[in-house]
N, C-alpha and C positions, 0 to 999 in steps of 0.2 A: 145730183151728185156734187156739183160745186158748193151748194149751201152746206151740205153735211161735211165736207171737207174744210170749209171755212170754220165750222164749229169743231174742228179736230176729231170728227167722227167720219173718216173716209170710208167708202164701200170697200169691203174686201175684194182684192182682185182688181181694182180699178187702176189701170195703168196711167191715166191722164190725171187724175186728182190725188195721187199718192197712196192710195190703198195697198197696192202691190209692194211699194217701197217700205212701208211701216210694218208690214208683215214680218220683216227681219228682226224687229224689236220684240216680238213676242217671246216671253221667257220661258213659256212651257214648250219644251222641245216637241212633244206629240202634236199639240195644237198647231204650232208652227209648221210642222210638216204637212198636216191636214190642209191648212190655209194655203200654204205655197203649192200644193198639188192641185188647186183650182186653176183652170186654164181660161177663166173667164171671170166677169164680175159676179159677185154673190148676190145676184138680184133674181128673184123669181116670183111669178104671179101663180099662186095656186088656183084663182077663180078670176076669170074675167067676164063680164056681162055688159051688152050694149045693144041698142036699138039699130037695126040695120038701116043706113041711110036711104035706101031707095024703097024697100018693101015695108019698113016699119016694124018688121018681126024682131021680137026680142031674141038674142042670141046668147047663150052661155057656153063657156069653155071651162074645163078644169084640168090640171096637169099636176101630177104628184111631184113632190120635191126630188130633184135629181140625187143620185146615190152619193155623190161627193159632198153635197150640202148636208145632206141627211147624216152623214157620218160626223160632221163638225158638230151639228146640233146634238146628236146622241153622245158624242164625247162630253160636251159641255154639261148637257143635263146629268150625266153619270158623275162628273167631277163636282158640280156645284149644287145639285139639288139637296134639299134638307132631309 
């Protein structure tokens, strides 16, 4: 998060490294509303996999994108897809 912020690419909704504050600068009113509606950082892992440290079993977990994040992506895809 800090590295992205240093490159002026803060994580949306990040209260520590500026992503929350910079959302006020979003010119598109609908997008600004969607982004400001997030109550957390816009970070999500769709898939995680790792080997259990005791049993050695490979474990995999999947999780769908939360509705609020999906709404932002859907809006951006509709607005900017060719």
